[in-house]
N, CA, C and O atoms as CSV, one atom per row, in Angstrom:
chain,resi,resn,atom,element,x,y,z
A,1,MET,N,N,93.605,-178.580,96.767
A,1,MET,CA,C,93.314,-178.483,95.336
A,1,MET,C,C,93.904,-177.142,94.791
A,1,MET,O,O,93.952,-176.160,95.533
A,2,THR,N,N,94.344,-177.091,93.531
A,2,THR,CA,C,94.848,-175.977,92.932
A,2,THR,C,C,93.727,-175.251,92.040
A,2,THR,O,O,93.025,-175.891,91.257
A,3,LEU,N,N,93.622,-173.942,92.210
A,3,LEU,CA,C,92.636,-173.222,91.455
A,3,LEU,C,C,93.312,-172.033,90.758
A,3,LEU,O,O,94.243,-171.406,91.264
A,4,VAL,N,N,92.789,-171.779,89.592
A,4,VAL,CA,C,93.276,-170.632,88.783
A,4,VAL,C,C,92.258,-169.461,89.147
A,4,VAL,O,O,91.049,-169.590,88.955
A,5,VAL,N,N,92.800,-168.367,89.660
A,5,VAL,CA,C,91.994,-167.191,89.968
A,5,VAL,C,C,92.258,-166.079,89.024
A,5,VAL,O,O,93.416,-165.844,88.678
A,6,ASP,N,N,91.260,-165.381,88.587
A,6,ASP,CA,C,91.460,-164.284,87.735
A,6,ASP,C,C,91.304,-162.894,88.550
A,6,ASP,O,O,90.936,-162.885,89.725
A,7,ALA,N,N,91.598,-161.785,87.864
A,7,ALA,CA,C,91.594,-160.457,88.552
A,7,ALA,C,C,90.228,-160.194,89.098
A,7,ALA,O,O,90.152,-159.636,90.192
A,8,SER,N,N,89.119,-160.540,88.448
A,8,SER,CA,C,87.806,-160.211,88.953
A,8,SER,C,C,87.479,-160.829,90.272
A,8,SER,O,O,86.865,-160.229,91.154
A,9,ALA,N,N,87.934,-162.106,90.374
A,9,ALA,CA,C,87.687,-162.774,91.633
A,9,ALA,C,C,88.575,-162.263,92.802
A,9,ALA,O,O,88.090,-162.068,93.917
A,10,VAL,N,N,89.789,-162.067,92.543
A,10,VAL,CA,C,90.679,-161.561,93.558
A,10,VAL,C,C,90.353,-160.092,93.964
A,10,VAL,O,O,90.468,-159.703,95.127
A,11,ALA,N,N,89.947,-159.316,92.956
A,11,ALA,CA,C,89.456,-157.969,93.238
A,11,ALA,C,C,88.280,-157.956,94.185
A,11,ALA,O,O,88.181,-157.104,95.068
A,12,ALA,N,N,87.387,-158.914,93.990
A,12,ALA,CA,C,86.158,-158.936,94.922
A,12,ALA,C,C,86.615,-159.176,96.280
A,12,ALA,O,O,86.054,-158.615,97.222
A,13,VAL,N,N,87.598,-159.972,96.451
A,13,VAL,CA,C,88.123,-160.193,97.921
A,13,VAL,C,C,88.813,-158.980,98.383
A,13,VAL,O,O,88.466,-158.434,99.430
A,14,LEU,N,N,89.796,-158.521,97.639
A,14,LEU,CA,C,90.709,-157.447,98.069
A,14,LEU,C,C,89.869,-156.028,98.378
A,14,LEU,O,O,90.113,-155.293,99.334
A,15,PHE,N,N,88.904,-155.813,97.445
A,15,PHE,CA,C,88.226,-154.568,97.611
A,15,PHE,C,C,86.820,-154.710,98.311
A,15,PHE,O,O,85.983,-153.811,98.221
A,16,HIS,N,N,86.615,-155.764,98.946
A,16,HIS,CA,C,85.471,-156.036,99.804
A,16,HIS,C,C,84.149,-155.893,99.003
A,16,HIS,O,O,83.198,-155.260,99.460
A,17,GLU,N,N,84.123,-156.500,97.797
A,17,GLU,CA,C,82.901,-156.433,96.968
A,17,GLU,C,C,81.952,-157.397,97.526
A,17,GLU,O,O,82.334,-158.225,98.354
A,18,PRO,N,N,80.696,-157.339,97.108
A,18,PRO,CA,C,79.603,-158.206,97.583
A,18,PRO,C,C,79.914,-159.722,97.401
A,18,PRO,O,O,79.540,-160.532,98.249
A,19,ASP,N,N,80.586,-160.090,96.312
A,19,ASP,CA,C,80.834,-161.465,96.093
A,19,ASP,C,C,82.144,-161.969,96.669
A,19,ASP,O,O,82.529,-163.131,96.533
A,20,GLY,N,N,82.843,-160.963,97.362
A,20,GLY,CA,C,84.167,-161.275,97.906
A,20,GLY,C,C,84.110,-162.322,98.867
A,20,GLY,O,O,84.956,-163.215,98.814
A,21,ALA,N,N,83.157,-162.330,99.805
A,21,ALA,CA,C,83.113,-163.342,100.771
A,21,ALA,C,C,82.832,-164.745,100.286
A,21,ALA,O,O,83.289,-165.709,100.899
A,22,THR,N,N,82.092,-164.886,99.202
A,22,THR,CA,C,81.830,-166.160,98.528
A,22,THR,C,C,83.103,-166.606,97.870
A,22,THR,O,O,83.424,-167.792,97.944
A,23,ILE,N,N,83.808,-165.784,97.267
A,23,ILE,CA,C,85.113,-166.137,96.614
A,23,ILE,C,C,86.097,-166.515,97.610
A,23,ILE,O,O,86.799,-167.511,97.434
A,24,ASP,N,N,86.203,-165.751,98.697
A,24,ASP,CA,C,87.148,-166.077,99.788
A,24,ASP,C,C,86.858,-167.464,100.433
A,24,ASP,O,O,87.777,-168.218,100.755
A,25,ALA,N,N,85.574,-167.762,100.606
A,25,ALA,CA,C,85.214,-169.068,101.245
A,25,ALA,C,C,85.550,-170.204,100.228
A,25,ALA,O,O,86.027,-171.270,100.619
A,26,HIS,N,N,85.310,-169.968,99.014
A,26,HIS,CA,C,85.548,-171.059,97.967
A,26,HIS,C,C,87.062,-171.355,97.793
A,26,HIS,O,O,87.457,-172.499,97.568
A,27,THR,N,N,87.896,-170.293,97.903
A,27,THR,CA,C,89.305,-170.478,97.725
A,27,THR,C,C,90.105,-170.679,98.973
A,27,THR,O,O,91.311,-170.918,98.913
A,28,GLU,N,N,89.463,-170.586,100.084
A,28,GLU,CA,C,90.223,-170.768,101.413
A,28,GLU,C,C,90.870,-172.120,101.476
A,28,GLU,O,O,90.233,-173.140,101.213
A,29,GLY,N,N,92.128,-172.130,101.821
A,29,GLY,CA,C,92.915,-173.350,102.040
A,29,GLY,C,C,93.387,-174.003,100.687
A,29,GLY,O,O,94.115,-174.995,100.673
A,30,GLU,N,N,92.948,-173.411,99.606
A,30,GLU,CA,C,93.377,-174.034,98.229
A,30,GLU,C,C,94.714,-173.290,97.816
A,30,GLU,O,O,95.083,-172.217,98.294
A,31,THR,N,N,95.363,-174.006,96.879
A,31,THR,CA,C,96.574,-173.359,96.288
A,31,THR,C,C,95.999,-172.518,95.065
A,31,THR,O,O,95.223,-172.979,94.229
A,32,LEU,N,N,96.469,-171.281,95.080
A,32,LEU,CA,C,95.905,-170.327,93.972
A,32,LEU,C,C,97.080,-169.974,93.100
A,32,LEU,O,O,98.180,-169.672,93.562
A,33,ILE,N,N,96.772,-170.031,91.704
A,33,ILE,CA,C,97.683,-169.655,90.687
A,33,ILE,C,C,97.046,-168.754,89.750
A,33,ILE,O,O,95.827,-168.753,89.577
A,34,ALA,N,N,97.889,-167.950,89.115
A,34,ALA,CA,C,97.440,-166.999,88.053
A,34,ALA,C,C,98.531,-166.519,87.230
A,34,ALA,O,O,99.664,-166.483,87.708
A,35,PRO,N,N,98.295,-166.131,85.993
A,35,PRO,CA,C,99.385,-165.525,85.116
A,35,PRO,C,C,99.982,-164.269,85.833
A,35,PRO,O,O,99.301,-163.555,86.569
A,36,HIS,N,N,101.193,-164.072,85.586
A,36,HIS,CA,C,101.831,-162.831,86.220
A,36,HIS,C,C,101.156,-161.543,86.007
A,36,HIS,O,O,101.347,-160.634,86.816
A,37,LEU,N,N,100.314,-161.367,84.900
A,37,LEU,CA,C,99.630,-160.193,84.659
A,37,LEU,C,C,98.556,-159.798,85.710
A,37,LEU,O,O,98.047,-158.677,85.712
A,38,ILE,N,N,98.245,-160.736,86.571
A,38,ILE,CA,C,97.248,-160.426,87.565
A,38,ILE,C,C,97.538,-159.211,88.393
A,38,ILE,O,O,96.624,-158.469,88.752
A,39,ASP,N,N,98.798,-158.994,88.704
A,39,ASP,CA,C,99.194,-157.923,89.570
A,39,ASP,C,C,98.860,-156.608,88.837
A,39,ASP,O,O,98.360,-155.667,89.453
A,40,TYR,N,N,99.134,-156.548,87.534
A,40,TYR,CA,C,98.858,-155.286,86.774
A,40,TYR,C,C,97.380,-155.081,86.550
A,40,TYR,O,O,96.905,-153.946,86.594
A,41,GLU,N,N,96.644,-156.136,86.312
A,41,GLU,CA,C,95.280,-156.045,86.211
A,41,GLU,C,C,94.578,-155.506,87.476
A,41,GLU,O,O,93.683,-154.666,87.388
A,42,LEU,N,N,94.990,-155.992,88.616
A,42,LEU,CA,C,94.532,-155.554,89.893
A,42,LEU,C,C,95.024,-154.122,90.202
A,42,LEU,O,O,94.288,-153.367,90.837
A,43,ALA,N,N,96.153,-153.749,89.806
A,43,ALA,CA,C,96.611,-152.344,89.899
A,43,ALA,C,C,95.692,-151.426,89.013
A,43,ALA,O,O,95.317,-150.328,89.426
A,44,ASN,N,N,95.382,-151.864,87.914
A,44,ASN,CA,C,94.448,-151.095,86.993
A,44,ASN,C,C,93.087,-150.955,87.507
A,44,ASN,O,O,92.478,-149.896,87.354
A,45,ILE,N,N,92.539,-152.025,88.145
A,45,ILE,CA,C,91.205,-151.906,88.809
A,45,ILE,C,C,91.307,-150.908,89.909
A,45,ILE,O,O,90.406,-150.083,90.059
A,46,CYS,N,N,92.339,-150.932,90.679
A,46,CYS,CA,C,92.498,-149.891,91.767
A,46,CYS,C,C,92.529,-148.549,91.268
A,46,CYS,O,O,91.906,-147.639,91.815
A,47,TRP,N,N,93.270,-148.392,90.194
A,47,TRP,CA,C,93.456,-147.041,89.561
A,47,TRP,C,C,92.131,-146.580,89.134
A,47,TRP,O,O,91.803,-145.434,89.440
A,48,LYS,N,N,91.345,-147.303,88.483
A,48,LYS,CA,C,90.005,-146.930,88.014
A,48,LYS,C,C,89.195,-146.539,89.106
A,48,LYS,O,O,88.496,-145.532,88.990
A,49,ARG,N,N,89.195,-147.259,90.242
A,49,ARG,CA,C,88.327,-146.876,91.373
A,49,ARG,C,C,88.828,-145.596,91.997
A,49,ARG,O,O,88.014,-144.792,92.450
A,50,ILE,N,N,90.054,-145.380,92.042
A,50,ILE,CA,C,90.618,-144.070,92.531
A,50,ILE,C,C,90.193,-142.945,91.658
A,50,ILE,O,O,89.810,-141.880,92.141
A,51,ARG,N,N,90.253,-143.158,90.420
A,51,ARG,CA,C,89.869,-142.056,89.368
A,51,ARG,C,C,88.429,-141.687,89.645
A,51,ARG,O,O,88.077,-140.511,89.556
A,52,ARG,N,N,87.525,-142.715,90.000
A,52,ARG,CA,C,86.046,-142.471,90.185
A,52,ARG,C,C,85.861,-141.769,91.496
A,52,ARG,O,O,84.934,-140.967,91.618
A,53,ASP,N,N,86.703,-142.025,92.507
A,53,ASP,CA,C,86.542,-141.400,93.843
A,53,ASP,C,C,87.904,-141.236,94.465
A,53,ASP,O,O,88.348,-142.104,95.217
A,54,PRO,N,N,88.596,-140.115,94.163
A,54,PRO,CA,C,89.968,-139.893,94.626
A,54,PRO,C,C,90.026,-139.908,96.183
A,54,PRO,O,O,91.075,-140.261,96.724
A,55,SER,N,N,88.999,-139.559,96.892
A,55,SER,CA,C,89.026,-139.585,98.350
A,55,SER,C,C,89.285,-140.940,98.962
A,55,SER,O,O,89.771,-141.078,100.084
A,56,LYS,N,N,88.905,-142.021,98.099
A,56,LYS,CA,C,89.072,-143.356,98.620
A,56,LYS,C,C,90.546,-143.914,98.183
A,56,LYS,O,O,90.854,-145.082,98.421
A,57,GLY,N,N,91.315,-143.132,97.618
A,57,GLY,CA,C,92.556,-143.496,97.164
A,57,GLY,C,C,93.453,-144.223,98.209
A,57,GLY,O,O,93.914,-145.343,97.985
A,58,PRO,N,N,93.666,-143.575,99.292
A,58,PRO,CA,C,94.546,-144.257,100.396
A,58,PRO,C,C,93.981,-145.620,100.786
A,58,PRO,O,O,94.714,-146.607,100.828
A,59,ALA,N,N,92.715,-145.675,101.064
A,59,ALA,CA,C,92.117,-146.999,101.426
A,59,ALA,C,C,92.224,-148.088,100.371
A,59,ALA,O,O,92.508,-149.249,100.666
A,60,LEU,N,N,91.988,-147.673,99.126
A,60,LEU,CA,C,92.096,-148.562,98.002
A,60,LEU,C,C,93.523,-149.110,97.828
A,60,LEU,O,O,93.729,-150.297,97.577
A,61,LEU,N,N,94.510,-148.187,97.974
A,61,LEU,CA,C,95.871,-148.667,97.831
A,61,LEU,C,C,96.274,-149.606,98.948
A,61,LEU,O,O,97.042,-150.546,98.743
A,62,THR,N,N,95.749,-149.344,100.125
A,62,THR,CA,C,95.972,-150.252,101.283
A,62,THR,C,C,95.319,-151.635,100.997
A,62,THR,O,O,95.923,-152.674,101.265
A,63,MET,N,N,94.121,-151.631,100.467
A,63,MET,CA,C,93.444,-152.938,100.041
A,63,MET,C,C,94.326,-153.630,99.090
A,63,MET,O,O,94.655,-154.803,99.264
A,64,LEU,N,N,94.728,-152.905,98.055
A,64,LEU,CA,C,95.698,-153.543,96.970
A,64,LEU,C,C,96.873,-154.059,97.554
A,64,LEU,O,O,97.365,-155.080,97.072
A,65,ALA,N,N,97.419,-153.474,98.571
A,65,ALA,CA,C,98.667,-153.945,99.287
A,65,ALA,C,C,98.400,-155.313,99.917
A,65,ALA,O,O,99.303,-156.121,100.135
A,66,GLY,N,N,97.125,-155.526,100.195
A,66,GLY,CA,C,96.830,-156.894,100.784
A,66,GLY,C,C,96.952,-158.036,99.874
A,66,GLY,O,O,96.799,-159.189,100.278
A,67,LEU,N,N,97.235,-157.734,98.606
A,67,LEU,CA,C,97.489,-158.770,97.639
A,67,LEU,C,C,98.668,-159.633,98.042
A,67,LEU,O,O,98.692,-160.828,97.748
A,68,GLN,N,N,99.636,-159.046,98.706
A,68,GLN,CA,C,100.787,-159.721,99.064
A,68,GLN,C,C,100.413,-160.946,100.025
A,68,GLN,O,O,101.090,-161.974,100.005
A,69,SER,N,N,99.458,-160.812,100.751
A,69,SER,CA,C,99.049,-161.847,101.725
A,69,SER,C,C,98.126,-162.920,101.209
A,69,SER,O,O,97.821,-163.899,101.890
A,70,VAL,N,N,97.664,-162.692,99.906
A,70,VAL,CA,C,96.754,-163.697,99.356
A,70,VAL,C,C,97.387,-165.044,98.919
A,70,VAL,O,O,96.733,-166.084,98.842
A,71,GLY,N,N,98.656,-164.951,98.650
A,71,GLY,CA,C,99.433,-166.163,98.306
A,71,GLY,C,C,99.061,-166.792,97.023
A,71,GLY,O,O,98.674,-167.960,96.970
A,72,ILE,N,N,99.180,-166.008,95.962
A,72,ILE,CA,C,98.932,-166.515,94.668
A,72,ILE,C,C,100.308,-166.802,94.014
A,72,ILE,O,O,101.213,-165.968,94.047
A,73,LYS,N,N,100.423,-167.932,93.457
A,73,LYS,CA,C,101.652,-168.364,92.711
A,73,LYS,C,C,101.493,-167.816,91.285
A,73,LYS,O,O,100.518,-168.138,90.606
A,74,ARG,N,N,102.455,-166.983,90.826
A,74,ARG,CA,C,102.363,-166.417,89.467
A,74,ARG,C,C,103.076,-167.400,88.542
A,74,ARG,O,O,104.164,-167.901,88.829
A,75,VAL,N,N,102.367,-167.662,87.358
A,75,VAL,CA,C,102.803,-168.629,86.384
A,75,VAL,C,C,102.937,-167.925,85.065
A,75,VAL,O,O,102.141,-167.068,84.683
A,76,GLU,N,N,104.032,-168.348,84.357
A,76,GLU,CA,C,104.220,-167.881,83.034
A,76,GLU,C,C,103.258,-168.620,82.016
A,76,GLU,O,O,103.054,-169.832,82.086
A,77,VAL,N,N,102.722,-167.849,81.129
A,77,VAL,CA,C,101.850,-168.396,80.054
A,77,VAL,C,C,102.459,-168.093,78.727
A,77,VAL,O,O,103.111,-167.059,78.581
A,78,PRO,N,N,102.281,-168.938,77.752
A,78,PRO,CA,C,102.927,-168.694,76.417
A,78,PRO,C,C,102.146,-167.712,75.602
A,78,PRO,O,O,100.983,-167.992,75.310
A,79,ALA,N,N,102.684,-166.581,75.207
A,79,ALA,CA,C,101.938,-165.540,74.521
A,79,ALA,C,C,101.353,-166.046,73.242
A,79,ALA,O,O,100.213,-165.690,72.944
A,80,THR,N,N,102.028,-166.843,72.459
A,80,THR,CA,C,101.530,-167.283,71.223
A,80,THR,C,C,100.264,-168.169,71.425
A,80,THR,O,O,99.289,-168.022,70.688
A,81,GLU,N,N,100.284,-169.006,72.336
A,81,GLU,CA,C,99.130,-169.869,72.661
A,81,GLU,C,C,97.928,-169.073,73.245
A,81,GLU,O,O,96.759,-169.337,72.964
A,82,VAL,N,N,98.303,-168.118,74.048
A,82,VAL,CA,C,97.253,-167.298,74.584
A,82,VAL,C,C,96.577,-166.465,73.523
A,82,VAL,O,O,95.352,-166.343,73.513
A,83,ALA,N,N,97.360,-165.887,72.628
A,83,ALA,CA,C,96.875,-165.074,71.465
A,83,ALA,C,C,95.954,-165.943,70.596
A,83,ALA,O,O,94.872,-165.509,70.200
A,84,ALA,N,N,96.411,-167.209,70.295
A,84,ALA,CA,C,95.572,-168.104,69.503
A,84,ALA,C,C,94.236,-168.445,70.156
A,84,ALA,O,O,93.196,-168.538,69.504
A,85,LEU,N,N,94.312,-168.625,71.462
A,85,LEU,CA,C,93.031,-168.872,72.227
A,85,LEU,C,C,92.143,-167.727,72.207
A,85,LEU,O,O,90.931,-167.849,72.033
A,86,ALA,N,N,92.782,-166.507,72.399
A,86,ALA,CA,C,91.945,-165.205,72.307
A,86,ALA,C,C,91.241,-165.123,71.033
A,86,ALA,O,O,90.041,-164.846,71.034
A,87,VAL,N,N,91.929,-165.357,69.848
A,87,VAL,CA,C,91.334,-165.290,68.608
A,87,VAL,C,C,90.235,-166.339,68.398
A,87,VAL,O,O,89.195,-166.051,67.807
A,88,GLN,N,N,90.480,-167.545,68.885
A,88,GLN,CA,C,89.455,-168.628,68.803
A,88,GLN,C,C,88.192,-168.342,69.617
A,88,GLN,O,O,87.090,-168.699,69.201
A,89,THR,N,N,88.348,-167.710,70.757
A,89,THR,CA,C,87.278,-167.517,71.640
A,89,THR,C,C,86.540,-166.134,71.600
A,89,THR,O,O,85.370,-166.007,71.961
A,90,GLY,N,N,87.349,-165.070,71.113
A,90,GLY,CA,C,86.821,-163.738,71.100
A,90,GLY,C,C,87.087,-163.055,72.446
A,90,GLY,O,O,86.602,-161.949,72.681
A,91,LEU,N,N,87.858,-163.710,73.337
A,91,LEU,CA,C,88.235,-163.081,74.611
A,91,LEU,C,C,89.419,-162.120,74.401
A,91,LEU,O,O,90.099,-162.205,73.378
A,92,THR,N,N,89.661,-161.250,75.309
A,92,THR,CA,C,90.886,-160.586,75.247
A,92,THR,C,C,92.035,-161.424,75.599
A,92,THR,O,O,91.885,-162.493,76.189
A,93,ALA,N,N,93.216,-160.951,75.240
A,93,ALA,CA,C,94.431,-161.868,75.542
A,93,ALA,C,C,94.565,-161.953,77.081
A,93,ALA,O,O,95.053,-162.961,77.592
A,94,TYR,N,N,94.152,-160.941,77.806
A,94,TYR,CA,C,94.272,-160.989,79.202
A,94,TYR,C,C,93.400,-162.153,79.800
A,94,TYR,O,O,93.822,-162.991,80.598
A,95,ASP,N,N,92.152,-162.086,79.310
A,95,ASP,CA,C,91.220,-163.188,79.901
A,95,ASP,C,C,91.673,-164.602,79.349
A,95,ASP,O,O,91.615,-165.604,80.061
A,96,ALA,N,N,92.108,-164.629,78.096
A,96,ALA,CA,C,92.537,-165.854,77.556
A,96,ALA,C,C,93.751,-166.493,78.234
A,96,ALA,O,O,93.975,-167.701,78.158
A,97,SER,N,N,94.554,-165.597,78.926
A,97,SER,CA,C,95.675,-166.145,79.667
A,97,SER,C,C,95.195,-166.900,80.885
A,97,SER,O,O,95.830,-167.879,81.279
A,98,TYR,N,N,94.118,-166.494,81.488
A,98,TYR,CA,C,93.595,-167.253,82.710
A,98,TYR,C,C,92.954,-168.561,82.201
A,98,TYR,O,O,93.089,-169.628,82.799
A,99,LEU,N,N,92.254,-168.417,81.071
A,99,LEU,CA,C,91.612,-169.577,80.499
A,99,LEU,C,C,92.640,-170.649,80.043
A,99,LEU,O,O,92.466,-171.830,80.346
A,100,TRP,N,N,93.699,-170.244,79.321
A,100,TRP,CA,C,94.680,-171.040,78.933
A,100,TRP,C,C,95.346,-171.895,80.053
A,100,TRP,O,O,95.584,-173.100,79.966
A,101,LEU,N,N,95.619,-171.061,81.156
A,101,LEU,CA,C,96.249,-171.738,82.274
A,101,LEU,C,C,95.292,-172.781,82.892
A,101,LEU,O,O,95.690,-173.897,83.228
A,102,ALA,N,N,94.053,-172.382,83.021
A,102,ALA,CA,C,93.187,-173.433,83.651
A,102,ALA,C,C,92.950,-174.605,82.772
A,102,ALA,O,O,92.912,-175.736,83.255
A,103,MET,N,N,92.785,-174.383,81.474
A,103,MET,CA,C,92.619,-175.532,80.597
A,103,MET,C,C,93.834,-176.327,80.439
A,103,MET,O,O,93.748,-177.554,80.398
A,104,SER,N,N,94.999,-175.709,80.342
A,104,SER,CA,C,96.276,-176.505,80.170
A,104,SER,C,C,96.606,-177.359,81.265
A,104,SER,O,O,97.332,-178.338,81.092
A,105,GLN,N,N,96.094,-177.040,82.459
A,105,GLN,CA,C,96.335,-177.854,83.661
A,105,GLN,C,C,95.090,-178.571,84.143
A,105,GLN,O,O,95.162,-179.234,85.179
A,106,ASP,N,N,93.992,-178.490,83.490
A,106,ASP,CA,C,92.794,-179.000,83.859
A,106,ASP,C,C,92.355,-178.684,85.246
A,106,ASP,O,O,91.969,-179.534,86.048
A,107,LEU,N,N,92.443,-177.368,85.481
A,107,LEU,CA,C,92.015,-176.853,86.774
A,107,LEU,C,C,90.835,-175.903,86.760
A,107,LEU,O,O,90.568,-175.269,85.739
A,108,GLU,N,N,90.125,-175.791,87.868
A,108,GLU,CA,C,88.944,-174.872,87.938
A,108,GLU,C,C,89.421,-173.486,87.804
A,108,GLU,O,O,90.444,-173.122,88.384
A,109,LEU,N,N,88.661,-172.629,86.999
A,109,LEU,CA,C,88.832,-171.284,86.884
A,109,LEU,C,C,87.823,-170.551,87.647
A,109,LEU,O,O,86.619,-170.656,87.410
A,110,VAL,N,N,88.352,-169.751,88.637
A,110,VAL,CA,C,87.479,-168.916,89.518
A,110,VAL,C,C,87.435,-167.581,89.036
A,110,VAL,O,O,88.458,-166.896,89.063
A,111,THR,N,N,86.227,-167.083,88.543
A,111,THR,CA,C,86.153,-165.791,87.919
A,111,THR,C,C,84.765,-165.264,88.211
A,111,THR,O,O,83.835,-166.035,88.447
A,112,LEU,N,N,84.625,-163.930,88.195
A,112,LEU,CA,C,83.348,-163.274,88.213
A,112,LEU,C,C,83.018,-162.627,86.951
A,112,LEU,O,O,81.990,-161.962,86.828
A,113,ASP,N,N,83.912,-162.809,85.947
A,113,ASP,CA,C,83.718,-162.301,84.633
A,113,ASP,C,C,82.763,-163.206,83.822
A,113,ASP,O,O,83.110,-164.337,83.479
A,114,GLY,N,N,81.516,-162.669,83.513
A,114,GLY,CA,C,80.545,-163.460,82.920
A,114,GLY,C,C,80.945,-164.096,81.571
A,114,GLY,O,O,80.742,-165.291,81.356
A,115,GLN,N,N,81.511,-163.286,80.680
A,115,GLN,CA,C,81.960,-163.788,79.432
A,115,GLN,C,C,83.032,-164.893,79.599
A,115,GLN,O,O,82.922,-165.970,79.014
A,116,LEU,N,N,84.040,-164.608,80.389
A,116,LEU,CA,C,85.081,-165.667,80.552
A,116,LEU,C,C,84.512,-166.892,81.140
A,116,LEU,O,O,84.902,-167.983,80.726
A,117,ALA,N,N,83.587,-166.805,82.107
A,117,ALA,CA,C,82.957,-168.009,82.651
A,117,ALA,C,C,82.227,-168.797,81.576
A,117,ALA,O,O,82.321,-170.022,81.498
A,118,ARG,N,N,81.472,-168.033,80.726
A,118,ARG,CA,C,80.636,-168.728,79.769
A,118,ARG,C,C,81.568,-169.467,78.673
A,118,ARG,O,O,81.248,-170.574,78.239
A,119,VAL,N,N,82.643,-168.852,78.285
A,119,VAL,CA,C,83.585,-169.415,77.352
A,119,VAL,C,C,84.256,-170.674,78.009
A,119,VAL,O,O,84.335,-171.744,77.406
A,120,ASN,N,N,84.703,-170.493,79.199
A,120,ASN,CA,C,85.316,-171.546,79.933
A,120,ASN,C,C,84.366,-172.782,79.987
A,120,ASN,O,O,84.762,-173.909,79.689
A,121,GLN,N,N,83.152,-172.521,80.365
A,121,GLN,CA,C,82.084,-173.619,80.448
A,121,GLN,C,C,81.928,-174.315,79.122
A,121,GLN,O,O,81.946,-175.545,79.068
A,122,ALA,N,N,81.771,-173.544,78.020
A,122,ALA,CA,C,81.545,-173.971,76.671
A,122,ALA,C,C,82.653,-174.890,76.167
A,122,ALA,O,O,82.415,-175.950,75.589
A,123,LEU,N,N,83.884,-174.424,76.419
A,123,LEU,CA,C,85.012,-175.159,75.975
A,123,LEU,C,C,85.164,-176.515,76.712
A,123,LEU,O,O,85.560,-177.539,76.155
A,124,ARG,N,N,84.815,-176.427,78.001
A,124,ARG,CA,C,84.952,-177.639,78.838
A,124,ARG,C,C,83.862,-178.607,78.411
A,124,ARG,O,O,84.149,-179.803,78.362
A,125,GLU,N,N,82.712,-178.223,78.117
A,125,GLU,CA,C,81.594,-179.063,77.741
A,125,GLU,C,C,81.959,-179.717,76.332
A,125,GLU,O,O,81.628,-180.869,76.052
A,126,ARG,N,N,82.658,-178.896,75.483
A,126,ARG,CA,C,83.058,-179.465,74.234
A,126,ARG,C,C,84.101,-180.528,74.276
A,126,ARG,O,O,84.134,-181.394,73.401
A,127,PHE,N,N,84.992,-180.495,75.301
A,127,PHE,CA,C,86.002,-181.419,75.406
A,127,PHE,C,C,85.722,-182.602,76.348
A,127,PHE,O,O,86.566,-183.470,76.574
A,128,VAL,N,N,84.488,-182.589,76.884
A,128,VAL,CA,C,84.141,-183.651,77.841
A,128,VAL,C,C,83.469,-184.856,77.058
A,128,VAL,O,O,83.097,-185.858,77.669
């Protein structure tokens, strides 16, 4: 099965967060896709963590380098459609890009972002 993964879900796995094991188990053996921006979002998450605790910088950068082994296929998403979805839902364009990808291909969206998960669920219930 193909799943859309967002930065919050992948960060949980990469940075060994409490929900990381659950996400890892849920996505194991599946084909993972995400918009190209996922790399930059994960880099930004890493940067924020290093700013909070510079002593963890080398370890965090090593964890981020593990992204190469996750095997996520990067997919182009149309900026105009993503912007329209962001306006419609109140999400950021970044979050709307994951939602657009999942909805456009009728795929499950794997996220730990509460707002994104709620909007995803609400839209899917409306179209069912």
